[in-house]
N, C-alpha and C positions, 0 to 999 in steps of 0.2 A: 344331514340337516343343514339347510341353506344359512350361511353367516350374513346376516344383512348388513352388517357394518364391512365387511371384506367385500361384498359384491360393489357396494357403493364406492369404495376406495378404488376398486377396479375399474369401474366405468369412469370414474374421474381421471384415472392416469391414462386411460385408452385415449380418452376425449383430449386430453392434454397433448398426447402423444401425435394427434392428427391436427394438433394446431386450432381446434374449435373452442370456442368461448362457451360458456355456460348459455347464455343468452342465445348464441346462435344453434347450439345443440337443442334447445327447446323449440326455436321455430322451426328447426327441420322436422322433427317428431310432432309439431303441432301441440305441444303441451305448454303450460306455463313454465317460467324459469324457476318458481317456488318448487314445482314438482320434481325437476332436475336435481334442485338442492337438496330436497329431501331423499331422493335416491343416494345421492353422493355422499350426505351426511349418515346414512345408515338408518334413517328413520322410515323408510318405505321401501318396497321392492317395485320395479316398474310393471305396468299391467303385461299379463302374458302376449295380450295381442300386439304389444309395442315390440317384444323382444326381437323379431326377424329384421325391424327397422332399425333397432338399435346395433344389432350384431352387423348389420349391413354398412351403417355409418362408421362403426369402429374397426371395421375390417378385421372382424373376428368371428367364432361361432358362439351359438347361444350357450352351449355346455360351458365354454371358457367365462363367458359372463357370470352363469350361475355357480362354477365352480372354480373361482379365480385362483391362479398360481401367482405368486409374488413377480411383480415387475421391476426391474432396475434398468437405468440406462447410464452409460458410461461412455464419454467422450474420450477417444484416444488422442493423444498428441498428434500434431501434424506431420511430423518428420521425427526420424531417428534420433536419439539423444542419449546422452550418457547417463548412469544412475547416480550422479553426484553433481553438485554445484560447486561454485568457487569456494575455497577454503581460506580465503583470506581473512583478516580482522581489520576493522569491526564491521559489523553488517547490523547494526542497531535500529535503524528506520525501517518500518514495516512496509511503507508503500513503495520507496524504490525497489526493495527485494521483491515484492509482489508484481510490480509491473515489469521487473527484468525478467522474471517467472513467466509471466504472460508472453513475453517475445520469444522465449524458450519453447513454450507450449505450442505457439502458431507457427514456429519455424522461421523466425526472423533473425534469430541469433546466429551471427556468423562465425563464432569461435568454435574451433574444432581441436579435439584431443588428438593422441597419437592415432587412434584407431578410427579417425574421420566421424566421430561423435560430435554432436553440439554439447556445448557446456556453456555454464553462466560464468563470469568472472567478475572482477571488482571493475572493470573497464565499463561496462554496461551499467553497474550500479551505481557508480559514479555519476553517469550521465543522468539516470533516472532522479538521482539525489538532487541535480540541479532542476530538472523538467518539474519536478514536483515542489519545487521551491526550498527544499530542506536545506540545500548547501547555502541557503542565504541569511538564515537566522538560527537562534538557538532553540533546537526542537520545536520548530514553529513552521507551518505550512499554510499556504493560501489555496491547496489543492482545489478546493470546491467553492472559493469564492472569486476564481477569474476563469481563464483559460488554460491554466498548467494540466488538468486533466486531460483535456482534447490534446494537447501536445503529448503527453506521456504515452497514450495509445494511438494518436494519430500517425507517430512516425511507424507504426506496424501496419497501418491501413486499417484501424479500428475505431469504430464510433462508439463512445460510452453512452448507454441510456441509463440516467441515473434516477432512482425511484425513491423518492422520500416515504418510510416505512414507519414513521414514529407513531402515527396515528392508525396504522392497518391492522386489521385483524389477521391472527397467524394464518389462518386457511387461505387468506387472499395472497399472502407472502408465499407460501408454499406453491399455491397456484401459478404465480408468475416464475417462480425458479424452477419447478418442473417442466413447465411449458417452453421456457429458455432452453434447458439441458436437452429435452426431448428434441428441440430443433438444431442440436449441436453447437449450441450457444453459451459458452462458459458464462459464471456469474461470480461477482465479488460480492460478499456479504459482510456489512460491517456493524458491529454490535452497538448497542447505545452506551454501554461502560466500557471501561479499559478491559478489554478481552480479546481472544484470536479475532483476526480479520480472515476471512476464508476465502479461498480461490475455488469454487465449486465447479467440477467438471463430471459430476455423476450425483444419482440418487436411488435409493432403496424404499421400499414401504411409504410409498406417495409422499417423499420427501421428509420423513420423520427422520432418515438415515442419510447424511450426505457424504459423498466421495469427495474429498477435497484436500488441499495443502493448507497450514495454517501459518499465519505470521503474526508478529506481535512487536510492538515498538519495545526496544530495549533487551528482545531476547534473541540473542544472536544464534543459540542453539537452533531455534526454530527457522529463523531467516535464512540460515545457510544451509539446511539439511532436508529442504523439500524433494521429494522423490516422486514422479507421476507414475511410476511403476509399483511402488510400494506407499501408496497412499493412504491418508487414514479415512476411516468412516467413523464420523461423529453424530451422535444421536441428540434430537431435541435442541436442535440450533437455530430454529427460526423463529424464536420467541423474543422479544425485548431487541428488535431489529431496528437500527437507525436508519439505515439505507441499503439498498442493493445497487449494483452497477451492471448493467447486463451489456456484454461485450460484442456488439454487433460488426462483423466483418465486412468492409466496404471495398477494400483493395485500392483504395483511394489514399495513399500514403502523403502525410506532411513532409515536404522538402527537408532534409535534415538539417543544412544549414539554415534555413529559415527557422526552425524550431529553435535552434541553438541561440540565435540571434535574439529571437523573441524572450527566449528563457533569461538570457542575460540582460536584456531592457529590464525585465521584469525584476530580476535581482537586484539592479543597480538601484532602482526604485525603493526597493525594501530597504537596503542598506543605507540610504541616504534620506530616507522619509520617516518621520515618527511612525512605529506601529501602532495601529489601534488596538490590537490584541495583546500590547505589552504588558505581561504580568511576570516580573522576573523571578518573584518567588515559586512561580509555577514553572520555570524554565522556557517561558514563551516570549517572545520577542524578536525584534530585528531593529537594526540600526546602532548609531554610536550610543544611544541611551543604554544599550546593555552594558557596555564598558563603564558608563558614568555610575549606573546603578550598582554595579557589582564593586567598584571602587569606593564608592560611599558606604558600602556595608563594611568592608574591610577596615576602613580608617575609622568607623563606629567602633568595632571591636577592638581596635588598637588603643583608642581614646579610652575605652572601658578596660583595658589590659585583660580582656576576657580569656577565661581560662578553656573555654569552649571553643576550640578552633573552628569549628563547624558553623557555630553562630545560629542564624535562623534557618539555615538551608544547608543541604549537603555540597559543600565545595568539589569535592572530588569529581563526582559525576558530571557537575556544569563543565568543568575543565574537558573531560573527555568529549562531551559533546561540542565543546568549541574545537578540539582537536578533530574529531568527525567532520564538522562542517568544512574546515579548510582542507581536509582530505578529500571530500568530495568534490569541492571547487576546484582543487589543483587537478583531479583527474578530468573534471569537465574542461578545463581550459586547455589540457594537453588535445582531447578531442576536437576543442574550437579550432585551435591552431592547424590541424590538419584539414579543416573545411576552409578556414580563413585565409591560410597562407602563414608563412613565417614573417610577420609584420612585427617590427621593432617593439612598438608599444606592448603589444600582446605577450612577446617575450619577456619584457621587462615586467608586465603584470603578473605573469606566472612566477617569476623569481620572487616577486615580493608575497606570493602565495606560498612558495617553498617557505620563506621566512616565518609567516605566521603559522604554518603547520609545525615547524621546529618549536616554535615559542609556546605554542598550545600545550604540545606535549610536554615541555620543560614545566610547565605550570601544573600539568596533572602530576608529575613525578613530586614537585614541591608540595603540591597541595594533599597528596594521599602519602601519610607516613607509615611505614611498615617496616619489617624486618629486610624488605629489600631496598630500601631507600638508600641514596648515598649518606656516607657516615656524616659528611657536613650538613646534611638536612636532619638527621636524627639528632644532631646536637645543638640545632636552633630552638629558640624559644617561639612561641606562638606568634608573638609580635614580629619577630626576624623572619618568620615564614612569609607572614602577611606583606610585610613590606617589600619582599622580593615578588610575591603574586601582584602587587599594586603596580611594581615596576614594570613587569611583563604585560599585564593589561594595559598599561600606559603606551608601551612598545606597540602592541597589537593593534590599538586605537589609531595611532600615527601611522603604522604601515598598511592598515586597511584603508585609510583615506588616500594614502599614495597609490594604492591598487586601483581603487575606484576612479580615480582621475585618470590613470592609464587605459581603463577598460571604457571608460567614457569617450576617450579619445580613438579608441578603437572602433567603436560604433559609430562615430560621426564622420569617418572617413568614406 
């Protein structure tokens, strides 16, 4: 017995694999788009007289249309690579890790292991953290509000095509995704809520099952353990989608030094201008007001002699995010020095960033009190610990201003 639903799904998959839209398919067969839609949704079978023409357009046989076998597509990485990625810590930001993976997938990563295989490491991750703007704020990104996304992928010769899916029907999302993958074009799928961001390079069962690697803000295990050989297959991942990014390879790379300079200019603007998206309680924001808000909350808790050291928010994760920010920025400045040359202000700016990284890690160790903390920290009262943090944040604010001045000097030369 012929399964109408399976036949319809098979026709839709074959059509997409040929890069033919539903409207064009209907036009070539001299039928209405509604007729094609009914076939593909499993409501009707095509008329027998149309089957030879359908088989010819889809480059298959009539038997394979009526007795379909499951179709799956899988894009293989462009070049040989290792089975692992960088094992350093931290890798908490999803998009920098994801874009580093894209570079590895396309064969643009130049890091090699002892076997001559391409590997991912912290170096490119820190660069992508700056290009996404994650290195300039506290868990804050302007990735989709400016040219950051174009720079992140443009250095690989890839142009991102962003599709807003918030009001799109699921079958349309699947159609876009499957068409892209069938044309050997990977896709990034971003959900509407906090959930895995997927780098999709294959599908099965008409897009119901995706072959992909998953990334998630704050989930180090996912962001450092992706493997293109042992990828995940996830079902029902095309509903409640915020956007998809179709990665179209052009071969026209953005000059790396230009990308670095543009990123740093944007970063300095973030660090010196009030952030329109500043919500400190949600760990969002950029600029000196981060420190002002932070210090104000600590001083309020001291005034109240609060027994709750964490107050209205978790202090420890915020300091870890601050540490990660300076870790990324430091790595980026090292790369920038290689392209810009050993200019004195740039060297001094990186030394300031070294200091900021140390201060932020010290704050994290004070802010989180456990059995591994230093004895003097364990002996402190909450107010004493908060006073130490206020002092460190004050030093961070002053040192960051000094670093900004030096970086502005670098970009004006």
